[in-house]
C-alpha positions in Angstrom: -31.3 -30.8 -25.0 -33.2 -28.1 -23.0 -35.0 -26.1 -25.7 -34.7 -23.0 -23.5 -30.9 -23.0 -24.1 -31.2 -23.3 -27.9 -31.5 -19.5 -28.6 -28.5 -18.8 -26.4 -26.5 -21.5 -28.1 -27.5 -20.2 -31.6 -26.4 -16.7 -30.6 -23.1 -17.8 -29.1 -21.9 -19.8 -32.1 -21.8 -16.8 -34.5 -20.6 -14.5 -31.7 -17.6 -16.6 -30.9 -16.8 -17.0 -34.6 -16.1 -13.2 -34.6 -14.1 -13.4 -31.3 -10.4 -12.9 -31.5 -8.0 -14.9 -29.4 -5.7 -12.7 -27.4 -2.1 -13.9 -28.2 0.2 -15.1 -25.5 2.8 -12.7 -24.4 5.7 -12.3 -26.8 9.3 -12.9 -25.8 10.7 -9.9 -24.0 7.3 -8.4 -23.2 7.3 -6.9 -19.7 4.5 -7.4 -17.2 2.6 -4.5 -15.6 3.3 -4.8 -11.9 1.5 -3.3 -8.9 1.8 -3.1 -5.2 -1.5 -2.8 -3.3 -2.4 -1.7 0.2 -5.5 -1.4 2.3 -6.6 -0.3 5.7 -10.0 -1.5 6.8 -12.0 -0.4 9.8 -15.1 -2.4 10.9 -18.2 -0.8 12.4 -19.5 -1.3 15.9 -21.7 -4.3 15.2 -21.5 -7.7 13.5 -19.2 -10.6 14.1 -16.0 -8.6 13.6 -17.0 -5.3 15.3 -14.5 -2.5 16.1 -11.6 -4.3 14.3 -8.9 -2.8 12.2 -7.2 -4.7 9.4 -4.1 -4.0 7.4 -3.5 -5.6 4.0 -0.6 -5.7 1.5 -0.5 -7.3 -1.9 1.2 -7.7 -5.3 -0.3 -8.4 -8.7 0.8 -8.4 -12.3 -0.7 -8.6 -15.8 1.0 -9.9 -18.9 -1.0 -10.1 -22.1 -4.2 -12.0 -21.4 -2.8 -13.4 -18.1 -2.7 -12.0 -14.6 -2.0 -13.2 -11.0 -1.8 -11.7 -7.5 -1.2 -12.4 -3.9 -2.6 -10.5 -0.9 -2.1 -10.8 2.9 -4.3 -9.3 5.6 -4.0 -9.3 9.4 -5.9 -7.8 12.3 -6.7 -8.9 15.8 -6.6 -12.7 15.9 -7.4 -13.2 12.3 -4.9 -13.5 9.3 -5.7 -14.1 5.7 -3.9 -15.0 2.5 -5.6 -14.8 -1.0 -4.1 -16.0 -4.3 -5.7 -15.5 -7.7 -4.9 -16.2 -11.3 -6.8 -14.9 -14.4 -6.7 -15.8 -18.1 -8.8 -13.8 -20.6 -8.0 -15.2 -24.0 -11.1 -14.2 -25.9 -11.9 -10.6 -27.1 -14.9 -9.6 -29.2 -15.4 -6.0 -30.5 -19.1 -5.1 -31.1 -20.9 -1.8 -31.2 -18.1 0.4 -29.8 -17.6 -2.0 -27.0 -15.0 -4.6 -26.2 -16.1 -7.9 -24.6 -13.5 -10.0 -22.8 -14.1 -13.7 -21.8 -11.9 -15.7 -19.5 -11.5 -17.9 -16.5 -10.3 -17.1 -12.9 -9.2 -19.2 -10.0 -9.0 -18.0 -6.4 -7.5 -19.6 -3.3 -8.0 -18.2 0.2 -6.8 -19.3 3.6 -8.0 -17.8 6.9 -6.4 -18.5 10.3 -8.3 -17.5 13.5 -5.8 -18.1 16.3 -6.8 -20.9 18.5 -10.2 -21.3 16.9 -10.1 -22.6 13.3 -8.4 -22.6 9.9 -10.4 -22.3 6.7 -9.6 -23.0 3.1 -11.7 -21.6 0.2 -11.4 -22.3 -3.5 -13.3 -20.7 -6.4 -13.3 -21.3 -10.1 -15.0 -18.6 -12.2 -16.1 -18.0 -15.7 -15.7 -14.2 -16.4 -17.0 -11.7 -18.8 -16.2 -8.0 -19.0 -17.6 -5.3 -21.2 -16.0 -1.9 -21.7 -16.6 1.0 -24.1 -14.9 4.2 -25.3 -16.7 6.3 -22.7 -14.9 4.6 -19.9 -17.9 2.6 -18.7 -17.3 -1.1 -17.8 -19.3 -4.0 -16.5 -18.0 -7.3 -15.1 -19.8 -10.5 -14.4 -18.4 -13.7 -12.9 -20.1 -17.0 -12.0 -18.6 -20.2 -10.7 -18.3 -22.9 -8.1 -16.7 -22.8 -4.7 -15.4 -25.3 -2.1 -14.9 -24.5 1.6 -13.1 -26.6 4.1 -12.9 -25.5 7.7 -11.1 -27.2 10.6 -12.3 -26.4 14.1 -9.3 -26.9 16.4 -11.3 -27.6 19.6 -13.2 -30.4 18.0 -10.4 -31.6 15.8 -12.9 -31.9 13.0 -13.3 -30.6 9.5 -16.4 -29.3 7.8 -16.7 -29.2 4.0 -19.2 -27.3 1.9 -19.8 -26.9 -1.9 -21.7 -23.9 -3.2 -21.9 -21.4 -6.0 -20.2 -18.0 -6.3 -21.2 -14.9 -8.1 -19.7 -11.4 -8.7 -21.1 -8.4 -10.6 -19.4 -4.9 -10.8 -20.1 -1.8 -12.8 -18.2 1.4 -13.0 -16.9 4.3 -15.0 -13.3 5.7 -15.5 -13.1 9.3 -16.7 -10.3 10.6 -18.9 -8.8 12.4 -15.9 -8.4 9.1 -14.0 -11.4 9.4 -11.6 -13.2 6.1 -11.1 -16.6 5.4 -9.5 -17.8 1.8 -9.1 -20.2 -0.5 -7.3 -20.2 -4.2 -6.9 -22.2 -7.1 -5.3 -20.6 -10.4 -4.6 -20.9 -13.6 -2.6 -17.4 -12.7 -1.1 -14.9 -10.0 -0.9 -11.1 -10.3 -1.1 -10.7 -11.8 2.4 -14.1 -13.0 3.5 -15.8 -16.0 1.9 -19.1 -16.8 3.6 -21.5 -19.4 2.3 -23.7 -18.3 -0.6 -26.7 -15.9 0.2 -24.5 -13.6 2.3 -23.6 -10.9 -0.2 -20.9 -8.3 0.1 -21.9 -4.9 -1.4 -19.2 -2.3 -2.2 -19.3 1.3 -3.3 -16.0 2.8 -4.2 -14.2 5.9 -5.5 -10.6 6.2 -6.7 -8.2 8.7 -8.3 -5.1 8.1 -10.6 -2.1 10.5 -10.3 1.1 11.0 -12.1 3.8 13.6 -11.6 1.5 16.3 -13.0 -1.7 15.5 -11.1 -4.8 13.6 -12.1 -4.2 11.3 -15.1 -5.9 8.2 -16.5 -2.4 6.7 -16.9 -1.2 7.6 -13.4 1.0 5.3 -11.6 -0.6 5.9 -8.1 -4.3 5.2 -7.5 -5.6 5.8 -4.0 -9.3 5.2 -3.2 -11.9 4.7 -0.6 -14.6 2.0 -0.3 -17.7 1.4 1.8 -18.7 -2.2 2.2 -21.9 -3.6 3.6 -22.3 -7.3 4.3 -25.6 -9.1 4.7 -26.7 -12.5 6.1 -29.7 -14.6 4.9 -30.3 -12.0 2.1 -32.7 -14.3 0.2 -33.9 -16.8 2.8 -35.2 -14.4 5.4 -35.3 -10.7 6.4 -32.1 -8.8 5.5 -29.7 -8.6 8.4 -26.7 -6.3 8.2 -23.8 -8.3 9.4 -20.9 -5.8 8.9 -20.1 -2.3 7.7 -16.5 -1.5 6.7 -14.8 1.6 5.6 -11.6 1.0 3.6 -8.7 3.2 2.5 -6.9 1.5 -0.3 -4.5 2.1 -3.2 -2.1 0.7 -5.8 1.3 1.8 -7.1 2.5 0.7 -10.5 6.1 -0.3 -10.4 
């Protein structure tokens, strides 16, 4: 056994012994359902310059489980993303709640007349949130990519790692500010070392205005994508401005 892992293992054993298993949904429990939308505009440089994309999606959560489906199209490119999440472990410590789980993502991209691409990711996830509204998410996993180039009638397959980190804060009036860095975004899955960085702001509204429990949450995001971030000098591959939102059914 690698001795460097021993302190981590010794810490995890008592920590997990205090963790509580989140029970499966009880009979008759109703899921929380959401319809999501997004309108994305690319900047004037990069591989997808001056493009506009529209997206529509649906997701639900039920107890420790959740799943979603999103569709995006624009120009000659169409995408479908499916995901499923299970967070069975919860640990309360020092005014914070830690949640551990697993997530799977499947993505398909079709570039008309050029290629079709399949992406799959399996994640281990951890989330920390406290009573002040601050939260932190970390995901790490493995990814597989299979692309078929129509003109060559050949397939190319790659295995790599995937990572995602996000931090944010939700105020009692429903305003949320967040930032994330990831090896992919919802519809773009480049090879590792090409991170996607997002800065976002959103608001939650109910019938009376701003509210943390509001059913309508519009927002705005700025995304900057880089290429060869670790291997060479940073090259900005894309800049996107995104208007998005969700409606609780």
